N, C-alpha and C positions, 0 to 999 in steps of 0.2 A: 386468495390473497390475503394477508393479513397486516395489521398495523404494531408497531412499535414506538412507544413514546422514550426518546431518548435526551439527555441534556448535553450540547456541547456549550462551553465556554458560559455554562450559568443560563443560558437558552435551552426551553424545551423545543423540541422538532416529534413530530409524527411522522415514521418513515413509512411506508407502504411496498410492499413487496413478497416474493413468494419465499423466501430467504428464511432460514430459523431465526427467531427472534434472539437466541442466543449469539448468531453471527453478527446481526443487524448491531447488537448492542457494544459486542467487541469490535465491530470497526467503527461506531462512534466514539467509542473510548478511544483508538488509536487516534483519530483526525483529534479530538479533545486533546490530548496529550502534544502532540503536535502544536496546536495552535499556542497551547501554554507554555512550549519551549521559545516559540517566536516571542510571546510577551514578556517570558521572561528576561528576555535576550534586547529586547526592545518596548519597554514598559508605557511608551507615549507613542509605540505606533497606532495608527488608526485598525480596527477592524478587519475592512477590505484590504489594506494591502497585508495584514497580519494572512490573512486566508491565501492572498497569493503567493506569499512566502512558504505556507506550510502545504500548499499545494504542488510548489516546485520542488519543494523536499520530499514530499510522498512520491511525486513523478522520477524525481533523482532514483530514490531508492527501487521503482519498477525499473526505469532504463539499467541500470548496474544487475537486476536480480536477470532483468530478459538476457542481457549479454552473456553474464554466468551461465546462463543454461545453455544459451549458445553456443560457447565454448565447451563446456560438458559434451554438448552432442556429439558436438564435430569430432573430440577427442575419442569419444565414443565408436563414432562412426570409424576414425582413423586405426583404433586398436581392432575394432571387428574385420575391417578389411585385411590387415595384418596377420590377424590371426584365419582368417578364410585363406587365405595364400597359403598359407603352409599345409593345407588339404589337397591342393590344386596339384 
């Protein structure tokens, strides 16, 4: 398990984990970008509120991606069943 130093909103954090250093830096950069988006749209927001709004935005992206993946999996399954029925 290694550790990687990252900066989010100018604050230094040491992240420990098994993931590759570049991956951890990419994640931190993404979170930093989301927080900066929130701060740019509401400059007087507290860091805690900015973090919550950024977390909600990231969760929304995750849920949308999961739903899209589920829809694609269902479509593939339906097409597979249709194709499979052609051989029966």
